[in-house]
C-alpha positions in Angstrom: -0.1 -0.1 -0.1 1.3 3.4 -1.1 -0.2 6.3 0.7 1.1 8.9 2.9 0.2 12.5 4.3 2.8 14.6 5.4 5.1 11.4 5.4 2.5 9.8 7.7 1.1 6.4 6.1 -2.2 5.8 5.4 -2.5 2.4 6.7 -5.1 0.9 9.2 -3.0 -2.2 10.1 0.4 -0.3 10.4 -1.0 2.8 12.3 -4.3 2.8 12.6 -7.3 4.3 10.7 -6.4 7.8 9.3 -9.5 9.9 10.9 -10.3 13.2 9.1 -12.9 15.7 9.8 -14.6 17.4 7.4 -14.9 21.2 7.7 -15.1 22.9 4.2 -18.9 22.7 3.6 -19.6 23.9 7.3 -17.6 26.8 8.0 -19.2 30.3 7.4 -15.8 32.5 7.4 -12.5 32.5 8.4 -13.1 32.4 12.3 -15.4 29.3 12.3 -12.9 27.5 9.9 -10.3 28.0 12.5 -13.1 26.8 15.4 -13.8 24.0 13.3 -10.0 22.9 13.0 -9.4 23.5 16.8 -12.4 20.8 17.1 -10.7 18.5 14.8 -7.3 18.6 17.0 -9.0 18.3 20.2 -11.4 15.4 19.0 -7.8 13.6 18.4 -8.5 13.4 14.7 -5.2 13.0 12.3 -6.6 15.8 10.0 -8.9 18.6 8.7 -10.2 19.1 5.3 -11.7 22.1 3.6 -12.7 22.8 0.1 -10.8 25.6 -2.3 -13.5 26.7 -4.6 -15.0 30.0 -6.0 -18.6 29.9 -7.2 -18.4 32.9 -9.6 -15.6 30.8 -11.3 -17.1 27.4 -10.9 -20.9 28.0 -11.5 -21.6 29.2 -15.0 -25.5 28.8 -14.4 -26.0 30.2 -11.3 -30.1 29.5 -11.0 -29.6 25.4 -11.0 -30.8 24.3 -7.8 -29.6 22.1 -5.4 -31.7 19.7 -2.9 -30.6 18.6 0.7 -32.4 18.2 3.9 -31.8 20.4 7.0 -32.5 19.8 10.6 -35.1 21.2 12.9 -35.1 20.0 16.5 -38.5 20.7 18.3 -38.9 21.7 22.0 -39.2 18.0 23.1 -35.9 17.4 21.3 -37.7 15.5 18.5 -35.6 15.6 15.3 -36.9 16.3 11.6 -35.2 16.6 8.6 -36.6 19.1 6.1 -36.3 19.1 2.4 -35.3 22.2 0.6 -33.8 23.5 -2.6 -31.5 26.4 -3.3 -29.3 27.6 -6.0 -26.0 25.6 -5.6 -24.1 28.9 -6.5 -25.5 30.0 -2.9 -24.3 26.8 -1.3 -21.0 27.0 -2.7 -20.7 30.6 -2.3 -20.6 30.0 1.6 -17.4 27.8 1.3 -15.1 30.6 0.2 -12.4 31.6 2.1 -9.9 34.9 0.7 -6.5 33.9 -0.4 -5.2 36.0 2.8 -7.7 33.6 4.9 -6.2 30.3 3.6 -2.7 31.5 4.5 -4.1 32.5 7.9 -6.1 29.1 8.4 -3.1 26.9 7.1 -0.8 28.7 9.4 -3.3 28.2 12.5 -3.3 24.4 11.8 0.4 24.4 12.0 0.2 26.2 15.1 -2.2 23.5 16.8 -0.7 21.0 15.0 -3.1 19.3 12.8 -2.8 18.2 9.2 -4.8 20.0 6.8 -5.9 19.3 3.3 -8.4 20.5 0.9 -10.2 19.8 -2.7 -9.0 21.7 -5.9 -11.2 22.6 -8.9 -8.5 24.5 -11.0 -5.0 24.2 -12.1 -4.1 27.6 -10.9 -5.6 26.8 -7.4 -3.6 23.8 -7.1 -0.6 25.9 -7.8 -1.6 28.1 -5.0 -2.5 24.9 -2.5 0.7 23.4 -3.2 3.5 25.9 -4.0 2.3 28.8 -1.6 0.2 26.9 0.9 2.7 23.9 1.1 -0.3 21.7 1.4 0.9 18.1 0.3 -2.3 16.2 -0.3 -5.0 17.3 -2.7 -8.9 15.8 -2.9 -10.2 15.3 -6.4 -14.0 15.9 -6.1 -16.3 13.4 -7.2 -17.3 15.7 -9.9 -14.0 15.7 -11.6 -13.2 12.2 -11.3 -13.7 12.1 -15.2 -11.3 15.1 -15.5 -8.3 13.3 -16.7 -6.5 16.3 -17.8 -6.9 18.2 -14.3 -5.9 14.4 -12.9 -2.9 14.3 -14.5 -2.1 18.0 -13.4 -2.7 17.5 -9.7 -0.3 14.2 -10.2 2.5 16.1 -11.6 2.5 18.0 -8.1 4.0 14.9 -6.7 1.7 15.1 -3.7 -1.0 12.6 -1.9 -3.9 12.5 -4.3 -7.3 11.4 -3.1 -10.3 10.5 -5.2 -13.7 11.4 -4.3 -15.6 8.5 -6.2 -19.1 9.7 -5.5 -21.3 7.9 -8.4 -18.4 7.0 -10.6 -18.7 3.8 -12.4 -15.8 1.3 -11.6 -14.2 1.9 -15.0 -13.8 5.7 -14.1 -12.5 5.1 -10.8 -9.7 2.8 -12.6 -9.0 5.2 -15.5 -8.4 8.3 -13.1 -6.1 6.2 -11.2 -4.4 4.9 -14.3 -4.0 8.6 -15.3 -2.3 9.4 -12.0 -0.2 6.6 -12.2 1.1 7.5 -15.7 1.4 11.2 -14.4 3.8 9.7 -11.9 2.0 9.7 -8.7 1.2 6.8 -7.1 0.4 8.3 -3.5 -3.2 7.8 -3.6 -6.3 7.1 -1.6 -9.5 6.0 -3.1 -12.7 7.0 -1.4 -16.1 5.3 -1.1 -18.3 8.3 -0.9 -21.8 7.5 -1.5 -24.2 10.6 -2.7 -26.9 12.2 -0.6 -26.8 14.9 1.9 -27.8 12.8 4.0 -27.1 9.5 2.2 -29.9 6.9 2.6 -28.6 3.4 4.1 -29.2 1.4 0.8 -27.2 4.0 -1.3 -24.0 3.0 1.0 -23.0 0.1 -0.1 -20.1 -0.6 2.2 -19.1 -3.7 0.8 -17.7 -1.8 -2.1 -14.7 -1.3 0.0 -13.7 -4.6 -0.1 -14.3 -4.4 -4.0 -12.0 -1.4 -4.1 -9.3 -3.2 -1.8 -9.4 -6.3 -3.9 -8.9 -4.1 -7.2 -6.4 -1.5 -5.9 -4.4 -3.5 -3.5 -1.5 -1.2 -3.3 -3.7 1.9 -2.4 -5.3 3.1 0.7 -9.1 2.8 0.7 -11.3 5.4 2.3 -14.9 6.0 3.5 -16.3 9.5 3.2 -19.5 9.3 5.3 -22.3 11.6 4.8 -24.9 9.5 7.2 -26.1 10.6 10.6 -24.4 9.3 13.8 -21.3 7.3 13.0 -22.7 3.7 12.7 -21.6 3.2 9.1 -18.0 4.7 9.9 -17.6 1.6 12.5 -18.6 -0.7 10.1 -16.5 0.6 7.9 -13.5 0.4 10.0 -14.5 -3.2 10.7 -14.3 -3.8 7.1 -10.3 -2.5 7.1 -11.6 1.1 5.8 -7.8 3.1 6.0 -9.3 6.2 6.3 -12.4 7.8 7.3 -13.8 11.1 6.7 -16.8 12.7 8.6 -18.2 16.1 8.3 -18.3 18.5 11.5 -20.2 21.5 12.5 -20.6 24.0 15.2 -24.3 23.7 15.1 -26.5 20.8 13.3 -29.2 23.0 13.1 -27.4 25.8 10.9 -29.8 25.8 7.6 -27.3 24.7 4.8 -25.9 21.7 3.4 -24.4 19.2 5.2 -25.0 20.5 8.6 -27.6 18.1 9.8 -25.5 14.9 9.6 -22.6 16.5 10.9 -20.9 15.7 14.2 -21.0 18.7 16.6 -17.9 19.2 18.9 -19.0 17.0 21.9 -19.8 14.1 19.3 -16.5 14.5 16.9 -14.5 13.2 20.2 -16.8 10.6 21.0 -16.5 9.5 17.3 -12.9 9.2 17.0 -12.6 7.8 20.5 -15.4 5.0 19.2 -13.0 4.4 16.4 -10.0 3.8 18.4 -11.9 1.3 20.5 -13.4 -0.8 17.5 -9.4 -1.0 16.2 -8.3 -2.4 19.7 -11.1 -4.5 19.8 -10.6 -5.8 16.2 -7.2 -7.0 17.4 -5.4 -9.5 15.3 -6.4 -12.2 13.0 -4.2 -14.6 14.6 -6.3 -16.5 17.7 -4.4 -14.6 20.9 -5.3 -15.7 24.3 -4.1 -13.1 26.9 -2.2 -14.4 29.8 -4.2 -13.5 32.9 -7.3 -14.9 30.7 -5.3 -18.2 30.4 -4.8 -18.3 33.9 -8.4 -18.2 34.9 -9.9 -20.2 32.0 -9.4 -23.6 34.1 -12.0 -22.0 36.4 -14.6 -22.8 33.8 -13.0 -26.1 32.9 -13.2 -29.4 34.3 -11.2 -32.4 36.0 -12.0 -35.7 37.5 -13.0 -35.7 40.7 -13.5 -39.5 42.3 -17.4 -40.3 42.8 -15.9 -42.5 46.2 -12.9 -43.3 48.0 -10.1 -45.2 46.4 -7.6 -47.0 48.2 -3.8 -46.7 47.2 -3.0 -49.2 43.9 -6.3 -49.0 43.0 -6.9 -48.9 38.8 -8.4 -45.8 37.7 -11.8 -46.5 35.9 -14.0 -44.1 33.9 -17.0 -44.9 36.1 -15.5 -44.0 39.3 -14.9 -40.3 38.3 -17.0 -37.4 37.3 -15.8 -34.1 35.6 -16.5 -31.0 37.6 -15.3 -27.7 38.3 -12.5 -26.2 38.6 -10.2 -27.8 36.4 -7.0 -28.1 38.0 -6.1 -31.3 37.8 -5.9 -33.9 34.5 -7.8 -32.4 31.6 -11.2 -34.0 30.1 -8.8 -34.8 27.1 -5.9 -36.2 29.2 -8.2 -38.4 31.3 -8.3 -41.7 28.9 -4.5 -41.8 29.3 -4.8 -42.4 32.9 -7.7 -44.8 32.4 -6.0 -48.5 33.5 -2.8 -47.3 35.3 -3.0 -47.7 39.4 -2.8 -44.6 41.6 0.3 -44.3 43.9 -1.9 -42.9 46.8 -5.4 -42.9 48.1 -8.1 -40.6 46.9 -11.0 -39.8 49.0 -14.5 -39.4 47.6 -14.6 -36.0 46.2 -11.2 -35.9 45.7 -9.4 -34.7 42.3 -6.9 -37.0 40.6 -3.7 -34.9 39.5 -0.7 -35.7 37.5 1.3 -37.0 40.7 -1.5 -39.4 41.7 -0.3 -42.1 38.9 
């Protein structure tokens, strides 16, 4: 597997799941962006992600509508997802930062010591992100997975490339990876990123993680989650995802795209802690029994105990013994080797036969 960000390998088996908290769609200016970066740091995540775009440049038709659901919580704490449509231009416009603000955000992330990376949409933006901001990982959005010229340009920067696959066909994903390789970049992360805001369970298809791992054994495979809670993320970790990306927000009830299913600060830490607990519980594929457990297991196993008193020299017979707990003596599988042998000392009724008694 070949993928690393800031010289840190992306490999669940070697270093644990690389946890990314996404703040690109949920900040509303430089100060909230910095707050969200701090939330990511305090949660124990490995990185925070943003989205580098300018709506006026990207959107040719500013009237195109985009549908999503926002969250309402009534006085009784009952949650309701409310569908809404608004111009995609407006949604994207809220994600913008100025060049000076990007520099300020990068400096802040370095100050608090958390990795930061971002998506990019144009070649000159890639130049700014890599050459001026010094960011060493670029994410290709799902809408650009078929833009081979852009992929090749990004690959030429010799930084980590992350592919957000969205609704891409499997051959489009393969083609994008090949384009990156041929342009000289083999530092790749491939994301399973089901569409929907929030994503419906029937649209997630977590088993695709296994397919991607089989198709691309050299590369890190990630899961980008747009569903409420983190059940799907825990399942993805159990299936071997090398990276998990989850969106965070300062307030889930903000009436904008992606806030409703994002994690608020208190849940962000619980999210990271849950993943680390699952990793610990997954343990090794090799059967391993801790020494303390081995020491106690004889309490639950059985040894042969005499049903009646036996004199010195008596022959061991099956019918004279019954297996009971604790199993501090001969084991059940060893007892047959002792049947027919003479005991070298008397055993009282209810006494346990041991190795020294034969």
